[in-house]
N, C-alpha and C positions, 0 to 999 in steps of 0.2 A: 317411652322406650320403644314400644311397638311401632309408633309412627316413624321413629328414626330408623329402625330396621327395615320397615317397608320402603322408606325413601332410599336407603342404601341398596336394597334389592332391586329397585327399579332403575336407579341412576348408575349404579356400577357397570352393568352391561352396556349402557349407552356410552359411558365415558370410555370403556375399553374398546368398544366398536369404533368410536371416533379416532382413537389413537391408532388402532390397528389399520385403519383405512386411510389415514392421512397421507397425502402425497408429500414427498420430500421437497424442501424448499429449492427453487431453481438456483443453480450455481452459475450465474452469469457475470460474476466479478472475480477479480483477483487483486493482489496487492503489488505495488511497486515500491521498492525500498532503494534509496540512494545512500551512498556513503561517501563522505568527503574526508580525505586523509592527506597527511604530509609526512615526509621522511621515509627512510628505509625501514624503520620499525614503526609501522603506521601509528601516527598520532592523529586523533580526531581534529577536524577543522570545524569550529563552531560558526554558525551564522552565514553559511554559504546559501545563496538563493539559487534554486534549480527549478527551471520551468519544465513542465511536462505537456507536450503537444501531441495530439493524434497525428500519425503519419500522413503526410500530404496536406495537413491543415496549417493555418497560420496562427490561430488563436489558442493559447495554452488553456488546458482544462484544470491545471493545478500549478501553484507555485509553492515549492517546498522550501523550508528553512531548516538547515541541519542544526541539530541540537548539540549539547555538550559532548555527546558520544559520537558526533559526526554523522549521525543517521537522521533520516526523515522517511516516513512511510505514508502512502495514500492508497485507498481502495478505489479501483477503477473498473469500468466495464471491460470485458474481454476485448482485446484488439492490439494493434500496433501503435507504439508511442515513441517519440523522440524526447530524451531528457538532455537538457543543456544548462550549463552554469550561466546564470543571468547576472549575478553580482558576486564578485570575488572579495572576500573579507580583506580589510586593511592589512598591509604588510605581507600579502601573499600574491603569487602569480599562478596562473593555471598552466599545468604541464601540457594539456591537449585541449584545444578549443572546439573540437568537433563534437556534435551531439552524439549521444549513445542511443542506438535503436534497440528497442526492447519489445518483446511480445508478452502481453499479460494474458495468461491462460486461466480458465475457471478454477478457483480454489487453490491457486498456487501463488508463489512469490517470485516476481522478476526482480533482479538486482543490477544496479549500475554503480560503478565506483569512479570517483573523480579524484585525481591526484593534483595536489597543489604544491607549490614551492613557497614556503613561508620563512621569513627572516627570524 
């Protein structure tokens, strides 16, 4: 029992000191969420491929696939990105083919919405 108390009396201040002086983790990433929808009452579009490319670059850093809720999310370094639909699900057409330019800021969520016309 004495050795346990001795260990706690020595370790507790060290642990508390380490926690008190710990630097916060750097926040150099944010999230990008895309939403694929159709109709006037937004209905999710499943399985739309959306590429995410840094502004001014040619190679995508991510290819997102919308889920059953029409959404897909990725964590990215802070910066400027273009999101663009790469594959339109069968039976659908894309309302606007232009890429959406987004800025991902530290610790925040950037959002893009893509509207489809589906039969």
